[in-house]
C-alpha positions as CSV (number, residue, x, y, z in Angstrom):
1,M,174.5,-22.5,143.8
2,K,173.8,-25.3,146.3
3,R,176.9,-28.3,145.9
4,I,175.0,-31.3,144.8
5,L,176.5,-34.6,143.2
6,E,174.9,-34.9,140.5
7,P,175.1,-37.8,137.4
8,K,176.3,-35.2,135.4
9,K,179.3,-34.1,137.3
10,M,180.1,-37.4,137.0
11,Q,179.9,-38.4,133.7
12,E,181.8,-34.8,132.4
13,F,184.2,-36.0,135.2
14,E,184.8,-39.0,133.0
15,F,185.8,-37.1,130.1
16,H,188.2,-34.9,132.1
17,L,190.5,-38.3,133.1
18,R,190.2,-39.5,129.3
19,N,191.2,-36.2,128.1
20,E,194.2,-36.3,130.1
21,E,194.7,-39.0,128.8
22,R,194.8,-41.2,132.2
23,S,195.5,-45.1,132.2
24,A,191.6,-47.2,131.7
25,A,193.1,-48.7,134.9
26,T,192.9,-44.6,136.8
27,I,190.1,-44.0,135.1
28,E,188.2,-47.2,136.3
29,K,189.7,-46.8,139.9
30,Y,188.7,-43.2,139.8
31,M,185.3,-43.8,139.1
32,R,184.6,-46.8,141.3
33,D,185.9,-44.5,143.7
34,V,184.0,-41.6,143.1
35,R,180.7,-43.2,142.7
36,G,182.0,-44.4,146.6
37,F,181.7,-41.1,146.8
38,A,178.4,-40.7,145.8
39,A,176.5,-43.3,147.8
40,F,177.7,-42.0,150.5
41,V,176.2,-38.3,150.2
42,G,173.4,-39.4,148.5
43,D,171.2,-36.0,147.6
44,A,172.3,-34.0,150.0
45,E,174.0,-31.3,149.5
46,I,178.0,-31.7,150.0
47,D,179.2,-29.6,153.4
48,K,183.4,-29.9,154.6
49,Q,181.4,-31.9,157.8
50,K,179.6,-34.7,155.3
51,V,183.4,-34.7,154.0
52,L,184.7,-35.5,156.6
53,D,182.3,-38.0,157.3
54,Y,183.2,-40.4,154.0
55,K,187.0,-39.7,155.7
56,S,186.0,-41.2,159.2
57,K,184.4,-44.0,157.8
58,L,187.1,-44.8,154.8
59,G,189.2,-45.0,157.9
60,E,187.5,-47.4,160.2
61,T,186.9,-49.6,156.9
62,Y,189.9,-50.0,155.2
63,A,193.4,-49.6,156.0
64,V,195.3,-46.6,156.2
65,A,196.6,-47.1,152.0
66,S,193.0,-48.5,150.5
67,A,191.4,-45.5,152.3
68,N,194.1,-42.8,151.1
69,S,193.2,-44.3,147.2
70,M,189.9,-43.4,147.4
71,L,190.2,-39.8,149.7
72,A,192.9,-38.7,146.6
73,A,189.9,-39.8,143.8
74,M,187.3,-37.9,146.0
75,N,189.7,-34.8,146.5
76,C,190.8,-34.5,142.8
77,F,186.8,-34.9,142.1
78,L,186.2,-32.3,143.9
79,R,188.7,-30.3,142.8
80,F,187.6,-30.3,139.4
81,C,184.7,-29.6,140.6
82,G,185.9,-26.2,142.0
83,W,184.5,-26.8,145.6
84,H,188.7,-26.8,146.5
85,D,187.5,-25.7,150.0
86,L,186.1,-28.9,150.3
87,C,188.8,-31.4,150.1
88,V,190.7,-33.4,153.2
89,K,193.9,-34.2,154.1
90,Q,194.8,-38.1,154.4
91,F,195.9,-39.6,156.6
92,K,199.0,-40.2,158.0
93,M,201.4,-43.3,157.1
94,Q,204.1,-44.5,158.3
95,R,206.1,-45.8,155.8
96,E,206.9,-49.6,155.5
97,V,210.7,-50.6,156.4
98,Y,209.4,-54.4,155.8
99,C,206.6,-56.4,154.4
100,S,205.1,-59.5,155.4
101,E,206.5,-62.7,154.4
102,E,202.4,-63.7,153.0
103,K,203.3,-60.7,150.5
104,E,206.2,-61.2,149.3
105,L,206.9,-63.8,146.4
106,T,210.2,-65.3,145.9
107,R,212.0,-66.5,143.3
108,A,211.4,-70.0,144.0
109,E,207.6,-69.6,144.2
110,Y,208.0,-68.1,140.8
111,I,209.5,-70.8,139.2
112,R,207.4,-72.9,140.8
113,L,204.3,-71.3,139.2
114,L,206.0,-71.2,135.9
115,D,206.0,-75.2,136.2
116,A,202.8,-75.3,137.7
117,A,201.7,-73.8,134.4
118,N,203.4,-75.9,132.3
119,A,202.4,-78.9,133.5
120,K,199.2,-77.6,132.6
121,H,200.2,-77.0,129.4
122,N,199.6,-73.3,129.8
123,E,202.6,-71.7,127.7
124,R,200.7,-68.9,127.4
125,L,200.5,-68.2,130.9
126,N,203.9,-69.0,131.1
127,L,205.4,-66.9,128.8
128,I,202.7,-64.2,129.8
129,I,204.6,-64.6,134.0
130,Q,208.2,-65.1,132.5
131,T,207.0,-61.6,130.6
132,I,206.0,-59.4,133.4
133,C,208.5,-60.6,135.7
134,G,211.4,-59.9,133.4
135,T,210.7,-57.2,131.8
136,G,208.9,-55.1,134.7
137,I,205.7,-53.9,132.6
138,R,202.5,-53.6,134.4
139,V,199.8,-56.4,132.8
140,S,198.0,-53.6,131.7
141,E,200.9,-52.9,129.4
142,L,201.4,-55.9,127.9
143,Q,199.3,-55.1,124.3
144,Y,202.5,-53.4,124.0
145,I,204.7,-56.1,123.8
146,T,204.1,-57.1,119.9
147,V,206.0,-59.1,117.2
148,E,207.1,-55.9,116.0
149,A,208.3,-55.4,119.6
150,L,210.0,-58.4,119.4
151,H,212.2,-58.4,116.5
152,N,213.1,-54.5,117.7
153,G,214.2,-55.9,121.0
154,E,212.3,-53.3,123.0
155,A,209.3,-51.8,123.2
156,I,208.0,-48.8,123.4
157,V,205.1,-48.7,126.4
158,N,202.5,-45.4,126.5
159,C,201.3,-44.8,129.8
160,K,199.4,-42.1,131.4
161,G,200.9,-39.7,128.8
162,K,204.9,-40.9,128.8
163,N,206.6,-43.2,126.5
164,R,209.4,-44.8,128.1
165,R,211.3,-48.2,126.4
166,V,211.4,-51.4,127.5
167,F,214.0,-53.4,126.5
168,I,213.2,-57.5,125.9
169,V,215.8,-59.8,126.7
170,P,217.4,-61.9,124.6
171,E,216.2,-65.1,126.1
172,L,212.9,-64.0,126.6
173,K,212.9,-63.0,122.8
174,K,213.5,-66.3,121.4
175,K,211.1,-67.8,123.8
176,L,208.7,-65.2,122.4
177,L,209.3,-65.5,118.4
178,R,209.2,-69.0,118.9
179,Y,205.5,-68.8,120.5
180,V,203.7,-66.4,118.1
181,K,205.2,-68.7,115.4
182,E,203.8,-71.4,116.9
183,Q,200.9,-69.8,116.9
184,G,200.5,-67.9,113.7
185,I,200.3,-64.2,115.3
186,S,202.4,-62.7,112.4
187,A,202.3,-59.2,113.9
188,G,200.6,-57.0,116.6
189,T,200.3,-58.0,120.3
190,V,201.8,-61.6,121.3
191,F,199.2,-62.3,124.1
192,V,195.3,-62.4,122.7
193,T,192.9,-64.2,122.6
194,R,191.1,-66.6,120.4
195,G,189.4,-63.7,118.8
196,G,192.3,-61.5,118.5
197,K,191.7,-59.0,121.1
198,P,195.0,-58.5,124.3
199,I,193.7,-60.6,127.3
200,S,192.2,-58.9,129.7
201,R,194.0,-58.5,133.3
202,H,191.1,-60.5,135.0
203,S,191.8,-63.4,133.4
204,I,195.9,-63.0,133.6
205,W,194.2,-63.1,137.2
206,K,192.3,-65.9,137.2
207,D,194.3,-68.2,135.1
208,M,197.6,-67.3,138.0
209,K,195.3,-68.2,141.0
210,A,194.6,-71.3,139.1
211,L,198.1,-72.5,139.3
212,C,198.3,-71.8,143.7
213,E,197.5,-75.0,144.5
214,Q,199.8,-76.9,142.7
215,A,202.6,-74.8,142.9
216,N,202.0,-74.7,146.6
217,V,202.5,-71.2,146.9
218,S,199.8,-68.9,148.4
219,P,197.1,-67.3,147.2
220,S,197.6,-64.0,148.6
221,K,201.0,-64.2,147.1
222,V,199.8,-65.0,143.1
223,F,198.5,-61.9,140.9
224,P,200.1,-59.7,138.2
225,H,201.9,-56.9,140.1
226,N,203.2,-59.4,143.0
227,L,205.6,-60.2,139.0
228,R,206.9,-56.5,139.1
229,H,207.6,-56.5,142.6
230,L,209.7,-59.3,142.2
231,F,211.3,-58.3,139.0
232,A,212.3,-54.9,140.6
233,R,213.4,-56.3,144.5
234,T,216.1,-58.1,141.9
235,F,217.6,-55.8,139.7
236,Y,217.5,-53.8,142.7
237,G,219.8,-56.3,144.4
238,I,221.8,-55.8,141.5
239,E,222.8,-52.4,140.9
240,K,220.8,-50.8,144.2
241,D,220.1,-48.2,141.6
242,I,216.6,-46.6,142.8
243,A,216.7,-43.6,140.0
244,K,216.7,-46.2,137.4
245,L,214.5,-48.1,138.8
246,A,212.3,-45.5,138.9
247,D,212.8,-44.9,134.9
248,I,212.6,-48.9,133.9
249,L,209.4,-49.2,135.9
250,G,207.9,-45.8,134.7
251,H,207.0,-44.4,138.0
252,A,207.3,-40.3,138.5
253,S,208.9,-40.8,141.9
254,I,211.4,-42.5,144.0
255,N,208.8,-43.0,146.9
256,T,207.2,-45.0,144.8
257,T,209.6,-47.3,143.6
258,R,210.5,-47.4,147.3
259,I,207.5,-49.5,147.5
260,Y,208.2,-52.1,145.7
261,I,211.8,-53.2,146.4
262,V,210.5,-53.3,150.6
263,T,211.6,-56.8,151.9
264,T,210.1,-59.1,154.2
265,G,213.4,-58.7,156.6
266,A,214.4,-61.6,156.7
267,E,218.5,-60.5,155.1
268,H,218.3,-57.3,157.0
269,K,218.2,-60.1,160.1
270,R,221.4,-61.8,159.1
271,K,222.9,-59.1,158.8
272,M,222.7,-58.1,162.1
273,E,223.4,-61.3,162.8
274,H,226.9,-61.2,161.2
275,M,227.3,-57.5,163.2
276,R,228.1,-60.0,166.8
277,L,227.6,-56.7,168.9
278,I,225.8,-58.8,171.6
279,I,228.4,-60.1,173.6
């Protein structure tokens, strides 16, 4: 039987991902990447050489991490089709010891973003930023921050078929309870649109970008997920317990958590200077 990528197979793959209870964001990402692969191969029969050609194209076009994420989606699809022999290895990449200063959001910049949101009289955005950074949740998990969760002092987050408890510290709980009272929200999700639906990731991203100029923070640092990174670095700086941090963030692998606590290396440089080994 010829190995041709038919639309029906892609529909079945999407249905398979939903049955596996993958998150909506993961399904969207995988399907986007599989459509990219489909556009590359067209109507031609798929063989190992064509898959290798696609891998080469990704390597020439994208950063290693991005290319590997696309290959992961493609390999998942190929295995679903039963074409295990067509799967390819990901690109080797060296673990980054330090991150770029252009990417790391500092505590001072975080505070300036909150001040800018206040200056724009956008209390909802201010509290969204504090909630993500103060709990370490994903932006897609904001829907689990409910009035009921506030009263309990914790939210039960369901992600990728697993539940985890997310604590809401007293100060944040106090702020959010005051907010829902003012907004007349008596039950359900705290951060909603005028129509009562949870605020979308895109809307939050767009509103955060609008703060950059006034907050004097580079747009390259301002996006919801970077708040989660700031939470991770701050927690690890206090606790030095990467296993506990992995549980809090909902990571299946500590290797993923390591990425979150990478710093610019400025602190490492200071420690090296204090060693005084250059006589």
